[in-house]
C-alpha positions in Angstrom: -12.5 23.4 13.2 -13.7 20.4 11.6 -14.8 20.7 7.9 -17.5 18.1 7.2 -19.3 17.9 3.9 -22.3 15.8 3.3 -20.4 13.6 0.9 -17.7 12.8 3.5 -20.0 11.8 6.2 -19.3 8.2 7.4 -16.0 8.2 5.3 -13.1 6.9 7.3 -10.5 8.7 5.1 -12.3 12.1 5.6 -12.5 11.3 9.4 -8.8 10.5 9.5 -7.9 13.8 7.6 -10.0 15.6 10.0 -7.7 14.7 12.7 -4.3 14.5 11.3 -4.7 16.5 8.0 -3.6 19.9 9.5 -0.2 21.3 8.8 2.6 20.1 11.1 0.4 17.2 12.5 1.8 14.5 10.3 5.2 15.7 11.0 4.7 15.5 14.7 3.6 11.9 14.1 6.6 11.2 11.9 9.2 12.1 14.7 7.3 10.0 17.3 6.9 7.0 14.8 10.8 7.3 14.2 11.5 7.2 17.8 12.6 10.7 18.2 12.2 12.3 21.6 8.6 13.2 22.4 9.7 16.2 24.6 8.2 19.5 23.7 11.6 21.2 23.2 12.9 18.4 21.0 9.8 18.6 18.8 10.3 22.3 18.6 13.9 21.8 17.5 12.9 19.0 15.0 10.0 21.1 13.6 11.8 24.2 12.7 9.4 26.9 11.8 6.4 25.8 14.0 5.3 28.2 16.7 5.0 27.0 20.3 1.3 27.7 20.3 0.7 25.6 17.2 2.7 22.6 18.4 0.9 22.8 21.8 -2.4 22.8 19.8 -1.5 19.8 17.5 -0.2 17.7 20.5 -3.4 18.5 22.6 -5.5 17.5 19.6 -3.7 14.3 19.1 -3.9 13.5 22.8 -7.7 14.3 22.6 -8.2 11.7 20.0 -6.1 9.0 21.7 -3.3 8.9 19.2 -0.6 10.1 21.7 -0.4 10.1 25.6 1.3 12.8 27.6 3.6 11.1 30.2 5.0 13.2 32.9 8.7 12.5 33.9 9.2 15.3 36.3 6.9 17.0 39.0 8.9 19.9 39.9 8.8 21.6 37.3 6.2 19.5 35.5 7.7 18.1 32.3 6.1 15.6 29.9 6.9 13.4 27.0 4.5 12.6 24.3 4.4 9.0 23.1 2.3 7.2 20.6 -0.5 5.0 22.0 -1.4 1.7 20.5 -4.0 3.5 18.4 -1.3 5.9 17.1 1.0 3.1 16.4 -1.6 1.4 14.3 -2.2 4.6 12.3 
């Protein structure tokens, strides 16, 4: 849920924080920026203490805003790896 206040409308810093300011999100980005594996299980291992639902939510949100891409590397069973987009790398 986005928290937007009248004084923050149009502010790029506030807009950025609305996307990546949640707990764990910046740590997900840290791992991807450092070149660690973007596989869900590897992220779970690196981010000890995060729940699977919360990690899935953070990844979905980053993907929704074009900061990461979900790239499938196996069809059966479906398995994906998350990678920074150009936009995510610039961030």
